[in-house]
Residue, then its C-alpha position, 0 to 999 in steps of 0.5 A: m434433541e438433547p437439554g445441553d443442545a436446548v441451553d447451546a442453541v438459546q446459546g448462540s442465537a444472533y438476538r443475545m448477541s452484544e454489539g460489534q466493536v471496531d479496533d480503533a487503535i489500530t484502523r484510525v489514522g487521522r492527526g493524533t490517532p495511534a496508527g495515525e502518528l506512527l504512519r506519519r513517520y514513514w515515507h508513503p507513495i501518493a502518486a506515479s510520476e506520469e501522473v502529475l503534469d501541468l495540472p494539480i491534482a487532489v490527493r487523499i491520504l491519511g484523511e487529510d486532502l492535499i494539491l499535488f503539483r510540479d513546477k514548470q521545473g519539474n519538481p514536485g510540491l505537496v500543498y494543502p488545499r485551501c489558499i493561505h489567503r482567503g481559503a481559495s483552492l489550488f486544486y484550481g491554480r496555474v501551475e508555473d516556473a516558480g511554483i503554482r500560483c491561486c487563481y483567487h488574488g494570484w500569490l505565489f508559492d513555492v513547492t514549499g509553500r513558500c509565498l514568492e508572490q502578492p502582486c493585489e500589494p503595493g509594490n508586490s515586495a518578496k520580502r513581504a511575500g517571503k513572511f508567508r507560507q503555505p502549510w505544505y508537506p516534503v516530497e520525494e521521486r523515486y522508482g517512478i513514485v512521487f513519496a511524502y513525508m508526513g511527520p515531524l521534519e525533525e525526523k524524517p528519514p530518507v526513503p526507502r530503497y529496494e535492489w529490485l527495483e534498481d537492479l535492471e540489468d542494463g535496459k533489459y527491464s523497466l518498470l512499471v506503476d499502476a496507481h489505479h487498477t487502469s489495467t485490470g479495472d478493478p475498483q479502489p478499495d473503499y474499506n479499511w486499510l488494516q483490511k488489506m495490510e493483513n490479506g497479505l500476510d493470509p496465504f490460506h485465502v489463497y487455497v480458497l477464495h482464489n483457488g477452491l470452490g470449483r474454480e480457478q484464478f491463479h496458476p495451478y499450483f495454488t491448489a493444494r494446500p500449503k504447509v505456512t511459515w511465518k517469520y519476523t524480520e527485520t523490517g517486518i514479515r516473510t510469509a513462505t508457503e510450500r506445496s508439493i505438487d507434481g512431484h516438486t516442491v512449489h514455494r512462494v515468499g511474501e515479505v511485509i515492509f513495515p509499515t505498507l508495503t507488501v510484496s511477492g511473487n506474482p500469483l498470475a505468473h506461470g512460470f518461476d523467473k522470481s515476477v515479484l509486485f510491490v504493493w503499497k496500502v497507503p491508507v487513504d482516509d479511515c475506510n478508503t485505501i491506495d493501491i500502488v502496484v510497481f513492477r519490473a518486466t520487459a518493454e512487450v510485457i509493459d505494453l500487453v499491461k498497459s492495454g489490458e490484454f495481459e490480464r484478458q489473456l489469463f481471465p475470461q472477464l476483468w471485474k469491470d466487466m463483471t456483472p453483480e451476481e457474476r462477482q457474487r459467484g466468483p467471488g475476489d479479494y475484493e468482495a471478500q475484504r468489503s463484506q467485512g465492512p468500512i472496518t471490520l469488527h475486532s470483538e467479533e473476530n474469532l483469530v485461529t492458527s491460520d491466522i498466525g501472520v495476523g496475529m504476528y502483524r498486530r503484535m507488530l503495529r501496536s508496539a510501534i504505536v508505543d514506540v512513537q507514543n515514548g518517543a522512539r524511533p519505531l520499527n523500519i525508520q531507516s538511518a541518514d547513512a543508509a546506502r545499501p538498498l534492501v535485498v527481498i526474497a520473495g516470489n516464485y522457486l520451485d525445488e530448490a531454487l528458495n535455498r539458493e536465494i536466502a543464501r545470496s540475501q543472507p537476511e536476518m530472521i527471528d522466530a515468531 
């Protein structure tokens, strides 16, 4: 061993490592935190509409515990769980025509938290009851999803619209919402939302994690190392990969719609029919996330997905059926991201050129946080008169098909 080698060995010893640090500003989502205040300026999906039936649902989002319900007239409501009378949970409330009634003393609240009745009070005066209000948040339904807005009411934007989820070609397609990985049995991510978001900006992990190390989890064209470009757009970041296979050029385009939506070509699709997945990575709290997925398909495909047969035709085993040893031998996104820790230690990272997309998103996130702190409107907040649905070009394309799609949509692109 040369003298210089001995010095390098000492400097590289784990004994001399400092304690790793989390970047709190871009990971924490509670009230008053920088990222939490930013995220409260946007609408977030919290459940599939079909889940909200005749019983209240406990919901946790951005570190807050809430109760989601639907009154007998079909209107959804989202309220603070502790009844403002004596603190009994509205999780045990009874859903009625006009709202939700507390199980303890019967106070009745509508979907905007207004108290309508206090049956234990003399006369049960609506005027007296109307002086009380249960804390609440606005909710709206679109695309079979319940969306919630948890920010200042005076800044509430419209719920975003997406062309791909509205153009269903006269009933040829339907939308399927999967809020709990019911078809695959995959676990809910018990780690920070930013780790989920950054995964969608990292196409190189597909080359190694999903189709390297002697296994093939996705379509065979993912086995080739891609050429990758990232670009800022008006609504977020677009990632484009290019692979040359069997005399063809295969393109895959993914889009991050700020702050938490990723749109990508379905990596399981055996074809180039623009099979697209919309996936919101919704922060439950600092150390938990929920994926809410929506895609359009024919009725036959939707039935296969709901039964689990779609996944079983592609994979020999679903995640829920694998042993710990099998998951160690064939890890996927969950294993890789969860192994980073509940919140990854940012001070121990060494970002390189293949992480350009990750760096771009973090800069975008920090810039939007500063906008909110300065009282400005952050990125991708639509104005109230924005009527045109957003066009996305995410998908899988063969040869020149991508150029035709770009020409159709004419998105504004900004170089990184």
